[in-house]
N, C-alpha and C positions, 0 to 999 in steps of 0.2 A: 576761641575756636567754637565754643558752644554758642556764643552770640551770633556768629556768622552762620552756623548751622541752623539756628532757629529762624534767622532772617531769611535764609534760603528756603526753608520750609514754608515760611509765610508767603514768600513770592510765588512759590510753586502752587500753593493753595489758591492764591489770587488768580494765577493764570488759568488754573483748572476751573475755578468758578466762572471766570470770564468766558471760557470755552463752552461751558454748559449753558450759560446765558445766551451766547451767540447762536449755539445750536438750536436752543429753544425758540429764539426769535426767528431764525432762518426757516426751520421746518414749520413753525407756526404760521409764518407769512406764506409759505408755499401752499399749505393746506387751505389757508384762508383765501388766497387768490384762486386756487382751484375750485373752492366751494362757491365763491361769488362769480367766477368766470370773468376774465378781462374783456370778453366779447359778448356781453349779454344779449345784444341785438341779434347776432347770428344764431345763438342758441335758441332764442325765443322764436325766430323765424322758422328754424328747422322743426322744432316741436309743433308749432302751429300747423305747418304743412302736413306732418304725419297725422296729427289729430283730425284735421279737416278731411284728409283722405280716408281715415277710418270711419268718420261719420258719413261721408258720401257713400263709401262702399257698403254701408249697412242699410241704405235706403233701397227701395225696389227699382230705381231707375235703370240699373244695369240689366236686371232681369227683363224689364219692359223692352229695352232696346234690343236685347238678344232674342227675345221670344222664347226664353227657356228658364224655367224655375229652378233648374238643377245646377246653376253656375255657383261655383265655390267662391263666395265673396271674399273670404279671408285670403284665399290663394291669389285673387285679383289684386288685393291690397298689397301683398308681398311682391307680386310681379311688378306692380306700378312703382313701388319704392326702388326695386332693383334697377329699373329702367329710368329712374329719375323723372317720373311722371307725377305731378301733383297739382294742386290748385283746383279752381272751379271748373277747368276744362279737362279734367283727368280722363273722362270718358270719351269726349268728342274731339279732343285735340288730335292733330296729325303732324307731329314734329318732323317726320321724314317726307312729308308731302307726296305720299304714294296713293292718296285717295281713300285710304282705310283709316277710320277713326281708331283711337286706341283700344276701345272695347272690342272691335273686330280683330285687331292685331292679336289681342289676348285670346279670343275665341279660336282663331286659326293657328295660333302658335307661331306667328311671325314676329320679326324684330321691329318694334315701333320706331327705332332710330336708324333703320336701314331700309330704304325703299325697295330693294331687291334682295330679299333674304337668301334666296338660293343662288344668287349671282349669275343668272342665265341671261341677263340683259332685258328682262321684262319686269316691270314693277309688280309688287304684290297685289295692288289694287286691280291692275289689268288682268293678271293671272286668275285671281279669284272670280272676278266678274265674268270671265269667259270660260270658267270650268277647269282651268289648269291648276295643277298642284303647286302651291307657292313654295313648297319645301323640296321640290324635285326638279332638277335641271331639265331643260329641253321641253318637249311637248307632252310630258306626262300629264294625264288628266286625273282629277280626283275620282276615286272609286265611289260609285253611287248605286244604291238599291232603292226600289219602290215597294212599300208595304201597304196593303189595303186589307186590314184584318177581316172586314165584313165579307170580302170575296175570297179570302184565303190566298191572296196574291203576295208573293215575295220574290221579286225578280230583279236582276241586274239591269242597269240602264247603260245603253251604249251611246257614247258621244258621237253622233253622226257628223261626218265631215263633208257631206255632199247633199245636194238637193236633187240629185238625179234619182228618179223613182226606183230604177233597177238596183242601184247601190243601197238605197234606203231599205229595200226589201231584204237585201243581204244582211244588213245590220240586225233586222228583226229575227234572224235565225238565232241570234245570241242573247236576246232579251228584248227589253223595251227600247225604243229609239228616241233620242233627244234631237229635236229639230235643230239643225245648224243655225247659229246666230240668234237663238232665242236665249232667254235669261238662264243663268245658272241657279242651282238650289239656294234659296234664301236671299237672292239678289233682287233688286228692283227690276220689274219688267215681267213679261209673259213667258213662262217656261212651258214649252209644248212637248209632250211625250206621247208617242203613238205605240200601239200594240195590236197584234192580230186578235180578231174575234173568232175567226175561223180561217181555214186554209185548205188547199188540196191535200188529199190523203198522202200523196207521194212527196209533198214539200218537206225540205230539210228543216231541222231545228226543233228545239224542245219547247218552243213558246208559241205554237201555232194557234192556241186557244186561250192565251193568257188573259184577254179582255172579253171573253165570251159572256161574262156575267156583269159587265160594266153598267148595264141598264138597271141593275138592282140597287145601285147607289142612289141615295136621296140627299136632299139639302140638309146640311148639318153633319153628314158623315165625314170621317177623317181619312186623309191620305198621308202616310208618313214617307218622307224622303230622308234617307240616311246617307251621309257622306263620310269617307275615310281618307285621310291624307297620309303621306309618307311619314310625317312626323308623329303619327299615332293619334292625331286629333280625330275624334268621331263626333260628328255633329248631326243632330236629329232636327228636322223641320217638320212641322205639322201644318197641313193645309185643310181648311174646312170648306166643304162643297157649298157653292152658292147658287148654282144653276145647272140645268141639263137640257139639251135639245138635240134634235136631228136636223141636219142641213146638208148642203152640197159640199163637195171636197174643196171648192175654191171660195167658200164664203169667208169674207174678210173678218167676220166676227171671231173666227177661229184664231186669227193671227194678230189682231189689234193689240198694240202694246199698252202697258199700264204703268203708272208711276210708282206702284207698290208691288211687292212680290206676289205674283199670282201663278196658278198652275192650270194648264189645259190638257186634259186627257182626251185622246181621240182614237177611234177605231172604226173599221168598216161596218156598215149596218144596212139592212137587216142581216142576221146571221146567214152565212153561206153566200153572201153577195158583196160587191164593192160599189153598189149603186150610190150610197150616201154615207154620211159620217155621223156617228153618235159622239156628241161633245159633252164633256163634263168640265165645268169651270170651278175653281176653288181659290180661296184667298189664304195667305199665311196667317196662322194663329199667333197673336202677340200677347 
């Protein structure tokens, strides 16, 4: 009986020892496999993409493209990773084919993987290029204001939807008027904005003399254009004045298009008349 008992104990100890060895081998193998990773190529690829993105995001290229030194590069980095954007084309790629490169999708707060962020039937690129709010359905326009510190000007911009003079004059009662079918803020092309330099004493509106000091501007002075979207994005564009001249109201130099973002400010001149137009031209600051 004692022999059987001792043999049983021996067998039990043997089983226990084998169980410990099996556990050690199993868990050791598990951690060893996890450490070395059975798919090293995939892991290396993912790390490389993130590292490349971080390096790219830390160079000044994004700021140059956007024309703004205040862009949060770390935030762009995180946004790009969330939206699966990586590689050498992380800034200028356009995965949703809406005409907006990734860096502009980030700036405007639109979805880089959805061509129509607000689902209103118009692509984000078309909406932004024409002044519509890409995050507001229908015909909602981006809210815009014009600031000229040198002249003490801070006025809303009205998106005029007509080229009929009487209707355009009506728009000027509520601020500065953006000429229909000219460029939107920050977009390539010629953005034309008009304002009153003077008006009849009985004329309606609080902006009848908003551009009375426009002639005080000189080459090199700055005009700020501020935009606000429904999604809370506030974008500031700065335009530096390049020229100033007086001409007739129908001079084609006022309306000529440009391949880069430019600004044309126009008002009646001399003061108290509508005989000619005072024109101030400016280019976006990059």
